[in-house]
N, C-alpha and C positions, 0 to 999 in steps of 0.2 A: 398915252397909255402904252406901257411896254409889252413888246410882242415875246412870244415863247413858242418854238418850233416843238411840236411832240409828234412822236411816231406810233404807227399801230403797235398794239400789244403783241401782235403776231410776229413782230419783228425780232422779239426777244426770246432766248431760249433760257429755260430754268434747269440749271443743273444741281448736284447736290455736293456737299462736301461734309467734313467730320462735324458732329454735333457741337454747339456751343452752349453748354449748360449755364442757366441764370447763376450769378454769383451769390445770391441770398436765396434761401429756401422759403422765405416769407416776406410779407411787406414790413412786419416789425423787425425783422432781422436786417432789412434794407435800410431802415431808418436807423437802426443802433449803428450801423456801419458809417451812415452819413454823419452821425453825432461824433463817431470817433474819428473820422477823417477831418471834420470840421476842427477839432481841437488841434490836429497837426498841420493842417495845411489852409485852413480858413474856408472861405465859400467855394463850394463846388461848381465847376462850370461843365456844362454838358452841351452837346449839339446833336441835332437830328436833321435827316435829310427828307425833303418832299420830292419824291420822283414821280414825274407825271407822264403817262401814256395816253392813247385814246383807243377806245373800242366801241364799235357802233357810232362814231362820230361824237363820243362824248368822252370829257376828260376823266381819268381813273388815277387814283394815287396808289402806288406800290407800298403795302405794308406788310409788316411780319406778324404771323399769327402764332402764338405759343400755346399750347395745351387746349387747342380748339376753341379758346374763348377770349383771350387776352391778345389785344392787338396793340402794335406800337410801330412808330417809324424807326427805319434804321439809323441807329445812333449809338453813343455812348458817352462816357465822362472824358473830359480832356485832361491830358497830363499837365502838370505844372509848367507854365512858360511856354506853351504850345498855343499857337494862334487858332483862332476857331476854324477858318477855312482850311488850314493846313491840317489840323487835328480831324476835321471832318472827311478828308481825302483818305486819311490813313483808316479811319473807322469803317468808311465805306469800302475800302478793300479788305479788311478784316471779315466784315460781315458778308459782303456780296461779290468779292473779287476771287479770282482763282485760288486754289489751295496754296500753290506755290507762289510766294511772294515775289519770284524772279518773273513772273508773268505780270505782275502789275504795272500799269502805264497811267500815271495820275492824270497826265495832260489830255488824253484821249477820252479816258474812261469816264471822269467825273468832271463836269465843269461846273463849279461852284457859282450859282449866281447869287442874288441880293438876299439879305436878311428878311424873313417874312414877319417874324414875331420874336418876342423875348418874353418868356415866363419866369416867375420868381417864386421860389419857396421859403415863406418867412420863417418858418418853424421846422422842427423835425417831425413833420406829419405829412401826409400824403397830398394835402391841398397845395396847389400852385395857382398864382394869379398873373394876369397879363399887366400888372403894375406891382409896385413895392407898396403895401399898406402903409398908411401915414406914420403908423406908430412903431414900425419896424426899422431899426437902424442897423442890423446885421443879417441880411438874409442869408439863408443856409445854402441856397442852390440858383445858379442863374442858368436857364435853359435857351438855347437860341435854335431857332428853325430856320433852315435856309432851303430855297429852291434849288435844286441840283438838275442841270440839263443833260439828259442821256444822249449818248451817240445814237445814229440812226439804226444800229443793230449791236446787240451785244449778248454774250453769255453771262448770266447772273448766277453764281453760285451759292446755293441757299444751304445753311447747316441743316443737318439731318432731323434735328429736333424741332425745327421751324418750318413754316409754310409762307410763301411769299404770295400774296394775293393783290389783284388789282381791284379797289375799292371805287365804285362810281361816286362823283361829287354829290348826286342827289341822294346817295344813301347816306353820306356823312352829315349833309346840311340838317342842322337843327336836330341831331341825333346824339345827344349827349348821354343819353340813358344806356346806349349800346357802346359808343366810342369814347366817352368822357368829354370834359370840356375842352381840352387842348385840340384833340383831333376833330371834334365837329365843328371847329371854328375854320378849318383849312378852306372850305368852300368860300367862305366870306374872303379869306387872305389872297385866294387866287382870282377873284373876281375882277381884280384890276388888271389882269393880263388879257391881251388879245391874243389868243392860242391860234397858231397856224396848224392846221390838221395836214401832216404830210401823208398822202395816201398810199404811195408807190412804197412796195417793199424793196429794201435795198438789197442789191446782189453782193 
């Protein structure tokens, strides 16, 4: 069983930076852009980070909340020819790193771990599956989720139009009604880890 050291939520400071508006005003607009991009570039690749801390000796996953209702993991689409791990580091810096790119330090800030799951979008629709349906020959999007190991202490800079919340695994578990199929499976994905709860706040 792989081990993962997680640190107290209190070790992390949440700062703010300029807002990062959603690229599409609606779900239908997002699907339309996906269709346009697919014609130009082929299947879209996206990556998301599972960042784990602990609070009251229970693992919590850091998630972005938008418009007080929509939850998502920190992530985005990959540029063509960029590897998943390299792209995820850049995306995490853009999402949660300092406003000034000169302050980014990939090696210490984000330690990209193993891939936890892969989701596939078979059509230009919102549904994604943890497999490619048998009749689908050209998936429209591939999304990869990675566990990302945080340093003992860090300032996380959150865009002004978002909130960064720590969601306990017991809240995510079997709760697709609130969090959707992908996020509600995270508790299962993390169950193979032997978490080491670091208690001491790092000075």
